[in-house]
Structures are given as structure tokens and as C-alpha cells.
All heavy atoms as an XYZ file, in Angstrom:
708
protein
N     121.488     51.343    147.494
C     121.253     50.970    146.116
C     120.827     52.190    145.283
O     121.148     52.261    144.109
C     120.187     49.868    146.075
C     119.994     49.285    144.715
S     121.468     48.372    144.217
C     120.953     47.698    142.700
N     120.128     53.111    145.925
C     119.660     54.300    145.199
C     120.828     55.088    144.613
O     120.787     55.509    143.452
C     118.829     55.185    146.124
C     118.262     56.396    145.435
C     117.418     57.235    146.386
C     116.907     58.461    145.673
N     116.108     59.296    146.556
N     121.895     55.279    145.390
C     123.065     56.005    144.894
C     123.737     55.260    143.746
O     124.230     55.881    142.806
C     124.060     56.254    146.026
C     123.614     57.351    146.955
O     122.805     58.198    146.597
N     124.125     57.324    148.170
N     123.766     53.948    143.846
C     124.354     53.150    142.766
C     123.559     53.321    141.470
O     124.131     53.494    140.394
C     124.407     51.675    143.157
C     125.323     51.327    144.331
C     125.156     49.862    144.709
C     126.773     51.642    143.997
N     122.246     53.279    141.587
C     121.407     53.426    140.398
C     121.476     54.851    139.840
O     121.436     55.044    138.622
C     119.963     53.032    140.704
C     119.809     51.541    140.992
S     120.651     50.452    139.794
C     119.692     50.741    138.322
N     121.632     55.836    140.702
C     121.823     57.209    140.227
C     123.120     57.327    139.427
O     123.179     58.033    138.420
C     121.838     58.194    141.401
C     120.469     58.496    141.929
O     119.466     58.305    141.238
N     120.401     58.954    143.161
N     124.148     56.622    139.886
C     125.413     56.634    139.159
C     125.262     55.946    137.801
O     125.770     56.433    136.791
C     126.517     55.972    139.989
C     127.887     56.171    139.391
C     128.553     57.377    139.571
C     128.502     55.178    138.653
C     129.801     57.590    139.024
C     129.753     55.368    138.099
C     130.396     56.576    138.285
O     131.625     56.776    137.729
N     124.555     54.829    137.766
C     124.298     54.134    136.496
C     123.504     55.042    135.562
O     123.778     55.105    134.362
C     123.559     52.792    136.738
C     124.455     51.829    137.535
C     123.089     52.163    135.437
C     125.757     51.459    136.858
N     122.534     55.766    136.111
C     121.771     56.711    135.297
C     122.712     57.759    134.696
O     122.602     58.113    133.523
C     120.692     57.398    136.139
C     119.930     58.424    135.351
C     118.833     58.216    134.587
C     120.247     59.812    135.233
N     118.432     59.389    133.999
C     119.294     60.394    134.381
C     121.247     60.625    135.766
C     119.307     61.741    134.038
C     121.262     61.970    135.423
C     120.300     62.512    134.576
N     123.638     58.265    135.508
C     124.609     59.246    135.044
C     125.450     58.674    133.901
O     125.672     59.342    132.881
C     125.502     59.685    136.202
C     126.616     60.673    135.886
C     126.047     61.987    135.378
C     127.464     60.905    137.132
N     125.918     57.447    134.050
C     126.701     56.807    132.983
C     125.866     56.631    131.716
O     126.352     56.856    130.602
C     127.223     55.444    133.443
C     128.304     55.479    134.518
C     128.635     54.062    134.960
C     129.541     56.201    134.025
N     124.604     56.229    131.882
C     123.730     56.063    130.717
C     123.486     57.396    130.017
O     123.465     57.464    128.787
C     122.409     55.413    131.126
C     122.568     53.950    131.430
O     123.486     53.292    130.960
N     121.672     53.419    132.246
N     123.307     58.458    130.793
C     123.123     59.784    130.200
C     124.376     60.196    129.427
O     124.289     60.755    128.334
C     122.799     60.801    131.294
N     125.527     59.906    130.000
C     126.795     60.199    129.328
C     126.879     59.445    128.003
O     127.186     60.022    126.960
C     127.955     59.821    130.246
S     129.589     60.087    129.555
N     126.579     58.159    128.036
C     126.624     57.348    126.818
C     125.620     57.824    125.782
O     125.931     57.891    124.590
C     126.383     55.874    127.143
C     127.572     55.251    127.831
O     128.701     55.646    127.606
N     127.315     54.286    128.689
N     124.418     58.174    126.231
C     123.403     58.651    125.293
C     123.820     59.958    124.639
O     123.568     60.165    123.451
C     122.054     58.813    126.003
C     121.435     57.483    126.355
O     121.752     56.461    125.772
N     120.555     57.501    127.335
N     124.461     60.834    125.402
C     124.893     62.106    124.823
C     126.026     61.904    123.818
O     126.239     62.741    122.941
C     125.303     63.085    125.908
O     126.511     62.690    126.515
N     126.733     60.800    123.924
C     127.821     60.515    122.986
C     127.318     60.000    121.643
O     128.060     59.998    120.662
C     128.785     59.496    123.597
C     129.588     59.994    124.784
C     130.362     58.846    125.411
C     130.517     61.119    124.378
N     126.060     59.602    121.583
C     125.516     59.091    120.326
C     125.580     60.152    119.237
O     125.993     59.876    118.111
C     124.078     58.605    120.531
C     123.401     58.038    119.293
C     124.190     56.855    118.734
C     121.976     57.623    119.624
N     125.191     61.373    119.550
C     125.251     62.447    118.557
C     126.696     62.703    118.129
O     126.977     62.892    116.954
C     124.624     63.722    119.106
C     124.553     64.826    118.077
C     123.853     66.067    118.595
O     123.458     66.113    119.769
O     123.708     66.995    117.799
N     127.614     62.687    119.089
C     129.029     62.879    118.762
C     129.530     61.778    117.843
O     130.313     62.031    116.921
C     129.859     62.933    120.043
N     129.068     60.561    118.069
C     129.469     59.442    117.203
C     128.964     59.651    115.775
O     129.714     59.487    114.812
C     128.920     58.132    117.761
C     129.260     56.931    116.905
C     128.647     55.639    117.415
O     128.003     55.656    118.492
O     128.792     54.627    116.739
N     127.708     60.036    115.648
C     127.118     60.252    114.320
C     127.857     61.373    113.587
O     128.227     61.231    112.416
C     125.617     60.575    114.451
C     124.854     59.343    114.932
C     125.044     61.080    113.131
C     123.430     59.620    115.389
N     128.093     62.488    114.283
C     128.788     63.615    113.659
C     130.238     63.274    113.319
O     130.758     63.692    112.278
C     128.722     64.835    114.578
C     127.321     65.414    114.781
C     127.349     66.492    115.855
C     126.756     65.951    113.482
N     130.891     62.495    114.174
C     132.272     62.080    113.901
C     132.338     61.206    112.653
O     133.247     61.357    111.828
C     132.849     61.320    115.093
O     132.950     62.155    116.202
N     131.388     60.300    112.510
C     131.348     59.450    111.320
C     131.153     60.293    110.065
O     131.797     60.047    109.041
C     130.246     58.400    111.441
C     130.590     57.295    112.406
C     129.456     56.295    112.529
C     129.793     55.188    113.513
N     128.693     54.234    113.686
N     130.280     61.295    110.144
C     130.071     62.177    108.997
C     131.341     62.953    108.665
O     131.695     63.104    107.492
C     128.915     63.137    109.260
C     127.568     62.481    109.264
C     126.446     63.458    109.603
O     126.669     64.643    109.806
N     125.233     62.938    109.667
N     132.028     63.439    109.699
C     133.279     64.169    109.474
C     134.327     63.269    108.829
O     135.062     63.696    107.935
C     133.799     64.751    110.790
N     134.394     62.014    109.261
C     135.346     61.075    108.656
C     134.989     60.774    107.207
O     135.881     60.667    106.355
C     135.403     59.782    109.477
C     136.121     59.909    110.821
C     135.870     58.672    111.673
C     137.614     60.133    110.611
N     133.708     60.642    106.926
C     133.269     60.375    105.552
C     133.624     61.530    104.612
O     133.908     61.310    103.448
C     131.764     60.133    105.514
C     131.337     58.813    106.121
C     129.824     58.698    106.295
O     129.085     59.639    105.924
O     129.394     57.653    106.822
N     133.616     62.737    105.128
C     133.883     63.916    104.307
C     135.338     64.378    104.374
O     135.713     65.381    103.768
C     132.955     65.044    104.741
C     131.491     64.701    104.483
C     130.532     65.721    105.017
N     130.848     67.058    104.530
C     130.279     68.165    104.983
N     129.370     68.092    105.926
N     130.618     69.345    104.507
N     136.174     63.621    105.086
C     137.557     64.034    105.303
C     138.332     64.187    103.996
O     139.035     65.182    103.806
C     138.291     63.058    106.220
C     139.762     63.374    106.303
C     140.223     64.401    107.111
C     140.693     62.680    105.518
C     141.559     64.729    107.169
C     142.035     63.006    105.564
C     142.463     64.026    106.386
O     143.780     64.355    106.417
N     138.259     63.222    103.096
C     139.041     63.292    101.851
C     138.720     64.554    101.059
O     139.627     65.233    100.561
C     138.811     62.045    100.993
C     139.455     60.801    101.587
O     140.397     60.935    102.400
O     139.005     59.694    101.243
N     137.438     64.863    100.960
C     137.013     66.082    100.263
C     137.581     67.317    100.963
O     138.094     68.237    100.314
C     135.488     66.135    100.227
C     134.908     67.369     99.594
C     133.390     67.404     99.712
O     132.763     66.352     99.949
O     132.837     68.505     99.570
N     137.477     67.345    102.287
C     138.003     68.458    103.069
C     139.508     68.600    102.859
O     140.018     69.703    102.648
C     137.694     68.243    104.559
C     138.420     69.196    105.462
C     137.958     70.477    105.656
C     139.591     68.796    106.116
C     138.635     71.369    106.480
C     140.264     69.667    106.945
C     139.786     70.958    107.119
N     140.217     67.483    102.920
C     141.676     67.517    102.778
C     142.076     68.086    101.420
O     142.943     68.960    101.343
C     142.260     66.109    102.953
C     143.754     66.084    102.837
C     144.550     66.481    103.900
C     144.357     65.668    101.661
C     145.933     66.465    103.803
C     145.738     65.655    101.553
C     146.531     66.044    102.618
N     141.443     67.614    100.358
C     141.767     68.105     99.012
C     141.506     69.597     98.897
O     142.333     70.342     98.364
C     140.955     67.349     97.961
C     141.416     65.939     97.738
C     140.530     65.230     96.736
C     140.858     63.752     96.681
N     139.927     63.008     95.824
N     140.359     70.041     99.381
C     140.012     71.457     99.284
C     140.929     72.310    100.147
O     141.283     73.433     99.769
C     138.558     71.677     99.689
C     138.045     73.047     99.349
C     136.551     73.191     99.559
O     135.822     72.200     99.451
O     136.132     74.331     99.834
N     141.358     71.805    101.277
C     142.215     72.584    102.172
C     143.585     72.850    101.561
O     144.239     73.835    101.920
C     142.378     71.874    103.518
O     143.196     70.718    103.392
N     144.010     71.999    100.657
C     145.323     72.176    100.040
C     145.367     73.384     99.112
O     146.440     73.892     98.808
C     145.722     70.906     99.272
C     145.830     69.667    100.133
C     146.746     69.863    101.319
O     147.937     70.085    101.160
N     146.195     69.792    102.520
N     144.196     73.862     98.681
C     144.152     74.973     97.735
C     144.036     76.345     98.367
O     144.047     77.345     97.644
N     143.956     76.442     99.666
C     143.793     77.766    100.258
C     145.138     78.355    100.660
O     146.098     77.635    100.935
C     142.827     77.745    101.459
C     143.379     76.913    102.602
C     141.458     77.250    101.054
C     142.610     77.097    103.889
N     145.186     79.674    100.697
C     146.450     80.357    100.972
C     146.218     81.540    101.903
O     145.086     81.946    102.159
C     147.048     80.872     99.660
C     147.231     79.806     98.592
C     148.577     79.910     97.951
C     148.768     78.912     96.841
N     148.885     77.558     97.244
N     147.287     82.065    102.421
C     147.275     83.308    103.172
C     146.445     83.280    104.436
O     146.530     82.352    105.242
N     145.642     84.328    104.604
C     144.861     84.508    105.814
C     143.848     83.384    106.023
O     143.630     82.940    107.149
C     144.133     85.858    105.751
C     143.492     86.268    107.053
C     142.885     87.653    106.964
O     143.598     88.599    106.575
O     141.693     87.768    107.302
N     143.244     82.915    104.934
C     142.282     81.807    105.044
C     142.959     80.548    105.560
O     142.401     79.808    106.355
C     141.627     81.527    103.693
C     140.637     82.579    103.257
C     140.030     82.276    101.902
O     140.648     81.533    101.105
O     138.929     82.790    101.647
N     144.185     80.313    105.107
C     144.945     79.135    105.550
C     145.238     79.223    107.043
O     145.098     78.241    107.775
C     146.236     79.023    104.735
C     147.020     77.768    104.991
C     148.285     77.754    104.122
N     148.858     76.453    104.107
C     148.666     75.519    103.183
N     147.889     75.780    102.161
N     149.242     74.347    103.262
N     145.641     80.399    107.522
C     145.925     80.586    108.946
C     144.668     80.415    109.787
O     144.708     79.821    110.863
C     146.558     81.953    109.195
C     148.010     82.033    108.776
C     148.870     80.990    109.460
O     148.796     80.841    110.702
O     149.628     80.295    108.750
N     143.553     80.926    109.282
C     142.288     80.795    109.991
C     141.892     79.321    110.101
O     141.491     78.853    111.168
C     141.209     81.591    109.269
S     139.596     81.530    110.067
N     142.007     78.594    109.005
C     141.680     77.171    108.999
C     142.590     76.409    109.955
O     142.133     75.556    110.724
C     141.788     76.597    107.581
C     141.501     75.112    107.440
C     140.067     74.786    107.869
C     141.742     74.659    106.009
N     143.866     76.727    109.925
C     144.829     76.072    110.813
C     144.438     76.278    112.271
O     144.424     75.338    113.067
C     146.233     76.613    110.553
C     147.293     76.003    111.430
C     148.655     76.623    111.156
C     149.665     76.091    112.136
N     150.937     76.810    112.081
N     144.091     77.520    112.634
C     143.715     77.831    114.010
C     142.443     77.077    114.414
O     142.350     76.537    115.513
C     143.514     79.333    114.173
C     143.229     79.750    115.602
C     143.130     81.248    115.742
C     144.548     81.759    115.902
N     144.598     83.181    116.242
N     141.463     77.027    113.527
C     140.220     76.307    113.812
C     140.474     74.815    114.010
O     139.909     74.191    114.912
C     139.197     76.528    112.695
C     138.621     77.912    112.635
C     137.805     78.286    113.860
O     137.193     77.399    114.488
O     137.788     79.481    114.206
N     141.329     74.254    113.178
C     141.667     72.829    113.314
C     142.398     72.560    114.622
O     142.109     71.580    115.312
C     142.508     72.356    112.128
C     141.774     72.207    110.811
C     142.760     71.885    109.695
C     140.695     71.155    110.895
N     143.326     73.415    114.974
C     144.058     73.242    116.232
C     143.107     73.307    117.423
O     143.220     72.507    118.357
C     145.154     74.305    116.352
C     146.308     74.075    115.398
C     147.289     75.229    115.320
O     146.959     76.354    115.762
O     148.394     75.013    114.812
N     142.161     74.238    117.385
C     141.178     74.339    118.464
C     140.305     73.087    118.537
O     140.015     72.587    119.627
C     140.303     75.581    118.291
C     141.045     76.856    118.581
O     142.065     76.862    119.260
N     140.551     77.961    118.049
N     139.884     72.590    117.392
C     139.059     71.379    117.365
C     139.824     70.184    117.919
O     139.275     69.390    118.682
C     138.598     71.073    115.937
O     137.663     72.023    115.506
N     141.077     70.068    117.551
C     141.902     68.956    118.026
C     142.075     69.024    119.539
O     141.937     68.005    120.232
C     143.263     68.943    117.305
C     143.067     68.568    115.836
C     144.243     67.992    117.987
C     144.273     68.857    114.961
N     142.354     70.213    120.067
C     142.495     70.360    121.518
C     141.211     69.951    122.237
O     141.255     69.246    123.248
C     142.840     71.807    121.877
C     144.266     72.253    121.578
C     144.408     73.758    121.808
C     145.263     71.494    122.436
N     140.090     70.389    121.722
C     138.802     70.075    122.331
C     138.531     68.572    122.281
O     138.161     67.965    123.285
C     137.692     70.850    121.607
C     136.345     70.726    122.256
C     136.023     71.464    123.379
C     135.386     69.855    121.739
C     134.782     71.351    123.980
C     134.143     69.735    122.339
C     133.846     70.489    123.454
O     132.627     70.361    124.041
N     138.745     67.955    121.116
C     138.537     66.512    120.974
C     139.457     65.728    121.898
O     139.019     64.794    122.580
C     138.771     66.076    119.530
C     137.706     66.484    118.521
C     138.202     66.202    117.105
C     136.405     65.768    118.782
N     140.721     66.107    121.927
C     141.688     65.403    122.781
C     141.304     65.489    124.254
O     141.441     64.518    125.002
C     143.100     65.949    122.574
C     143.708     65.541    121.250
O     143.144     64.649    120.565
O     144.751     66.114    120.880
N     140.811     66.656    124.668
C     140.407     66.822    126.063
C     139.226     65.920    126.398
O     139.203     65.281    127.449
C     140.027     68.283    126.317
C     139.645     68.559    127.747
C     139.295     70.013    127.965
O     140.108     70.883    127.595
O     138.209     70.272    128.501
N     138.260     65.849    125.508
C     137.080     65.008    125.754
C     137.474     63.531    125.786
O     137.014     62.781    126.641
C     136.000     65.234    124.698
C     135.485     66.646    124.609
C     135.072     67.190    125.960
C     134.766     68.651    125.913
N     135.374     69.443    126.935
N     138.333     63.131    124.872
C     138.785     61.742    124.822
C     139.529     61.392    126.105
O     139.353     60.302    126.652
C     139.662     61.492    123.576
C     140.367     60.151    123.652
C     138.814     61.580    122.310
N     140.326     62.315    126.604
C     141.092     62.084    127.830
C     140.159     61.770    129.003
O     140.372     60.806    129.743
C     141.959     63.301    128.152
C     142.769     63.166    129.428
C     143.614     64.390    129.683
C     142.747     65.480    130.255
N     143.491     66.670    130.697
N     139.100     62.559    129.155
C     138.168     62.333    130.256
C     137.370     61.048    130.068
O     137.118     60.315    131.032
C     137.225     63.528    130.435
C     137.892     64.695    131.086
C     138.121     65.863    130.383
C     138.317     64.627    132.408
C     138.741     66.938    130.987
C     138.943     65.699    133.017
C     139.158     66.858    132.303
N     136.990     60.752    128.847
C     136.257     59.507    128.589
C     137.141     58.298    128.865
O     136.692     57.304    129.439
C     135.738     59.481    127.149
C     134.624     60.467    126.847
C     134.371     60.524    125.342
C     133.349     60.100    127.583
N     138.403     58.377    128.465
C     139.340     57.285    128.714
C     139.556     57.096    130.210
O     139.579     55.964    130.700
C     140.673     57.553    128.009
C     141.636     56.388    128.058
C     141.112     55.170    127.331
O     140.494     55.275    126.279
N     141.348     54.015    127.887
N     139.695     58.184    130.941
C     139.870     58.104    132.390
C     138.652     57.459    133.048
O     138.797     56.571    133.901
C     140.104     59.500    132.970
C     140.281     59.588    134.479
C     141.480     58.774    134.944
C     140.422     61.052    134.898
N     137.462     57.856    132.647
C     136.240     57.257    133.180
C     136.193     55.765    132.877
O     135.902     54.950    133.751
C     135.009     57.964    132.613
C     133.653     57.391    133.023
C     133.486     57.394    134.539
C     132.542     58.160    132.333
N     136.511     55.388    131.653
C     136.514     53.980    131.269
C     137.492     53.177    132.121
O     137.164     52.086    132.598
C     136.875     53.864    129.786
O     136.956     52.520    129.392
N     138.678     53.711    132.322
C     139.683     53.017    133.135
C     139.220     52.849    134.574
O     139.402     51.785    135.171
C     141.006     53.774    133.077
C     141.685     53.689    131.726
C     142.875     54.623    131.583
O     143.307     55.232    132.603
O     143.368     54.770    130.458
N     138.616     53.885    135.131
C     138.116     53.811    136.502
C     137.019     52.759    136.627
O     136.985     51.987    137.598
C     137.585     55.169    136.970
C     138.651     56.196    137.178
C     139.518     55.774    138.335
C     140.281     56.918    138.929
N     141.159     56.465    139.999
N     136.114     52.720    135.672
C     135.025     51.741    135.717
C     135.556     50.315    135.594
O     135.038     49.399    136.239
C     134.003     52.030    134.621
C     133.227     53.331    134.780
C     132.387     53.601    133.544
C     132.370     53.318    136.033
N     136.589     50.120    134.805
C     137.184     48.791    134.654
C     137.786     48.294    135.967
O     137.873     47.084    136.188
C     138.247     48.806    133.549
C     137.646     48.907    132.167
C     138.721     49.037    131.111
C     138.104     49.244    129.744
N     139.117     49.502    128.704
N     138.189     49.207    136.837
C     138.730     48.822    138.142
C     137.659     48.204    139.035
O     137.968     47.405    139.917
C     139.318     50.047    138.856
C     140.547     50.619    138.206
C     141.014     51.925    138.856
O     140.400     52.364    139.871
O     141.990     52.514    138.346
N     136.409     48.574    138.828
C     135.323     48.105    139.681
C     134.886     46.698    139.314
O     134.537     45.911    140.200
C     134.117     49.080    139.585
C     132.941     48.572    140.386
C     134.521     50.466    140.047
N     134.910     46.363    138.055
C     134.367     45.070    137.585
C     134.973     43.886    138.322
O     134.231     43.028    138.802
C     134.486     44.952    136.063
C     133.529     45.968    135.422
C     134.182     43.525    135.590
C     133.603     46.056    133.941
N     136.295     43.777    138.478
C     136.844     42.614    139.203
C     136.397     42.562    140.664
O     136.359     41.479    141.267
C     138.365     42.816    139.118
C     138.588     43.723    137.986
C     137.361     44.585    137.895
N     136.050     43.696    141.220
C     135.624     43.744    142.618
C     134.172     43.268    142.803
O     133.728     43.071    143.924
C     135.760     45.167    143.164
C     137.179     45.752    143.075
C     137.167     47.206    143.515
C     138.164     44.941    143.886
N     133.467     43.098    141.715
C     132.067     42.698    141.766
C     131.878     41.202    141.509
O     130.863     40.776    140.976
C     131.235     43.500    140.758
C     131.187     45.015    141.011
C     130.475     45.721    139.873
C     130.534     45.305    142.346
N     132.854     40.420    141.909
C     132.756     38.964    141.764
C     131.626     38.433    142.616
O     131.366     38.950    143.703
C     134.063     38.288    142.179
C     135.232     38.650    141.319
C     136.477     38.004    141.846
C     137.677     38.461    141.022
N     138.919     37.964    141.592
N     130.993     37.393    142.124
C     129.925     36.768    142.917
C     130.530     36.065    144.125
O     131.610     35.508    144.068
C     129.153     35.759    142.055
C     128.256     36.435    141.047
C     127.301     35.457    140.409
O     126.724     34.622    141.124
O     127.167     35.530    139.179
N     129.782     36.101    145.202
C     130.263     35.480    146.438
C     129.777     34.069    146.540
O     128.791     33.660    146.071
C     129.791     36.284    147.643
C     130.406     37.663    147.651
C     129.884     38.481    148.825
O     129.148     37.976    149.681
O     130.255     39.665    148.870
């Protein structure tokens, strides 16, 4: 049982660490329209720099989402196996 509870602790720590990401993501979404409008006015080197930063952010976000989705799918496999006897 100790190992099981350690795993639950690990999942809870993971979920708790995602709270800050959720708050920051909501703020980024709230400010998206302003960002989009302002981004349309930049040119040249600044535009390339912004593009590169956005591409890096997208890669990072996609990678994190991939691992979270995989974890969620794996955990869903366990639930049916925990039927009451």
C-alpha cells in the first residue's frame, strides 16, 4: 500500500504543479487578442524573432501536453481493473 500511496502523492504533486500553468495559460488567453493585434504591426528582424519564440513555445507546450495526455490515458486503463469484488 505504501508504494500505491507514494504514486498517488506523485500524481497529486503533478496536479498541484499544473495549477500555476493553468493560471498563466488563462492569462495568456485573456491577452491573446491584444497580442495578436500588436504582432501584426511588427516587421523585419523583430518579426523573425517573435516567430522563433512562438515556435519554441508551441513545441514546448505540445511536448508537455503529449506527456500529460499519455499519463491520463494510462491512468484510465487502471480504473476498470479496480472493480469491487
